[in-house]
C-alpha positions as a Markdown table, in Angstrom:
| # | Residue | x | y | z |
|---|---|---|---|---|
| 1 | Met | 10.6 | -3.4 | 6.9 |
| 2 | Thr | 11.1 | -6.7 | 5.3 |
| 3 | Leu | 10.7 | -7.6 | 1.6 |
| 4 | Ala | 7.6 | -9.9 | 1.2 |
| 5 | Pro | 6.8 | -12.3 | -1.6 |
| 6 | Val | 4.1 | -11.3 | -4.0 |
| 7 | Arg | 0.7 | -12.5 | -2.8 |
| 8 | Thr | -3.0 | -11.9 | -3.5 |
| 9 | Val | -5.2 | -9.5 | -1.6 |
| 10 | Ser | -7.0 | -12.4 | 0.1 |
| 11 | Asp | -3.6 | -13.7 | 1.4 |
| 12 | Trp | -2.8 | -10.3 | 2.9 |
| 13 | Arg | -6.3 | -10.0 | 4.4 |
| 14 | Ala | -6.0 | -13.4 | 6.0 |
| 15 | Ser | -2.7 | -12.2 | 7.6 |
| 16 | Gly | -4.6 | -9.3 | 9.1 |
| 17 | Tyr | -3.5 | -6.5 | 6.8 |
| 18 | Arg | -6.2 | -3.9 | 6.1 |
| 19 | Gly | -4.7 | -2.0 | 3.1 |
| 20 | Leu | -1.8 | -0.1 | 1.7 |
| 21 | Arg | 0.1 | 3.0 | 2.8 |
| 22 | Ile | 3.0 | 5.3 | 1.9 |
| 23 | Leu | 4.8 | 7.1 | 4.7 |
| 24 | Arg | 5.7 | 10.2 | 2.8 |
| 25 | Cys | 4.7 | 11.4 | -0.7 |
| 26 | Pro | 7.8 | 12.6 | -2.7 |
| 27 | Gln | 5.7 | 15.4 | -4.3 |
| 28 | Cys | 4.0 | 17.0 | -1.2 |
| 29 | Gly | 5.2 | 15.1 | 1.8 |
| 30 | Ser | 1.8 | 13.8 | 2.9 |
| 31 | Gly | 1.3 | 10.3 | 4.4 |
| 32 | Thr | -1.3 | 8.2 | 2.8 |
| 33 | His | -3.2 | 5.0 | 3.7 |
| 34 | Gln | -6.0 | 3.3 | 1.8 |
| 35 | Thr | -8.0 | 0.2 | 2.6 |
| 36 | Trp | -8.5 | -2.7 | 0.2 |
| 37 | Glu | -12.1 | -1.5 | -0.3 |
| 38 | Glu | -11.0 | 2.1 | -1.1 |
| 39 | Leu | -8.6 | 0.6 | -3.7 |
| 40 | Asp | -11.4 | -1.6 | -5.3 |
| 41 | Ala | -9.1 | -4.6 | -4.7 |
| 42 | Glu | -10.4 | -8.0 | -5.7 |
| 43 | Pro | -9.6 | -11.0 | -3.5 |
| 44 | Asn | -7.5 | -12.9 | -6.1 |
| 45 | Glu | -5.8 | -9.7 | -7.4 |
| 46 | Asp | -2.0 | -9.4 | -7.1 |
| 47 | Val | -1.2 | -6.8 | -4.4 |
| 48 | Val | 1.5 | -5.2 | -6.6 |
| 49 | Glu | -1.2 | -4.4 | -9.2 |
| 50 | Val | -3.4 | -2.9 | -6.4 |
| 51 | Ala | -0.5 | -0.8 | -5.3 |
| 52 | Arg | -0.4 | 0.9 | -8.7 |
| 53 | Arg | -3.8 | 2.4 | -7.9 |
| 54 | Val | -2.6 | 4.2 | -4.7 |
| 55 | Arg | -2.8 | 8.0 | -4.9 |
| 56 | Cys | -1.6 | 10.5 | -2.4 |
| 57 | His | -4.3 | 12.0 | -0.2 |
| 58 | Gly | -2.6 | 15.4 | -0.4 |
| 59 | Cys | -1.8 | 15.9 | -4.1 |
| 60 | Glu | -3.7 | 13.0 | -5.8 |
| 61 | Gln | -0.5 | 11.9 | -7.6 |
| 62 | Pro | 0.8 | 8.3 | -7.8 |
| 63 | Pro | 3.9 | 8.1 | -5.6 |
| 64 | Ala | 6.2 | 7.1 | -8.5 |
| 65 | Gly | 9.3 | 5.2 | -7.3 |
| 66 | Leu | 8.2 | 5.1 | -3.7 |
| 67 | Ala | 7.8 | 1.8 | -1.8 |
| 68 | Val | 4.3 | 1.0 | -0.8 |
| 69 | Ala | 3.7 | -1.0 | 2.4 |
| 70 | Thr | 0.8 | -3.0 | 3.7 |
| 71 | Tyr | -0.6 | -2.0 | 7.1 |
| 72 | Arg | -2.6 | -3.7 | 9.8 |
| 73 | Asp | -4.0 | -0.8 | 11.8 |
| 74 | Val | -3.7 | 2.9 | 10.8 |
| 75 | Thr | -3.9 | 4.0 | 14.4 |
| 76 | Asp | -1.0 | 1.8 | 15.5 |
| 77 | Ile | 1.9 | 2.6 | 13.1 |
| 78 | Ser | 4.4 | 0.7 | 15.4 |
| 79 | Arg | 3.1 | -2.6 | 14.1 |
| 80 | Glu | 5.2 | -4.5 | 11.6 |
| 81 | Glu | 4.8 | -3.3 | 8.0 |
| 82 | Arg | 5.9 | -5.2 | 4.9 |
| 83 | Thr | 7.1 | -3.6 | 1.7 |
| 84 | Ile | 5.3 | -5.1 | -1.3 |
| 85 | Gly | 7.0 | -3.3 | -4.1 |
| 86 | Ser | 7.5 | 0.2 | -5.5 |
| 87 | Ile | 5.4 | 2.0 | -7.9 |
| 88 | Ser | 6.9 | 2.8 | -11.3 |
| 89 | Ser | 6.1 | 6.0 | -13.1 |
| 90 | Ala | 5.1 | 4.1 | -16.3 |
């Protein structure tokens, strides 16, 4: 994964990214993905702000301290992912 500059949701959509994901929750070990729509992301919203709304599908906790990545296609995890930031616990 490569570190990406901060961009808006519409920038990421234009690049083909469909949402955000975490590979493994530090609390329960579940993987999670959520589309921009599921995260109620506005087109001009900073993607890092949207990442703060990600919750684990398994335990419903925010994955504090864990990197959140964008994804293009949930069914094809071999595609390139970009780390957009990590979620702080505060």
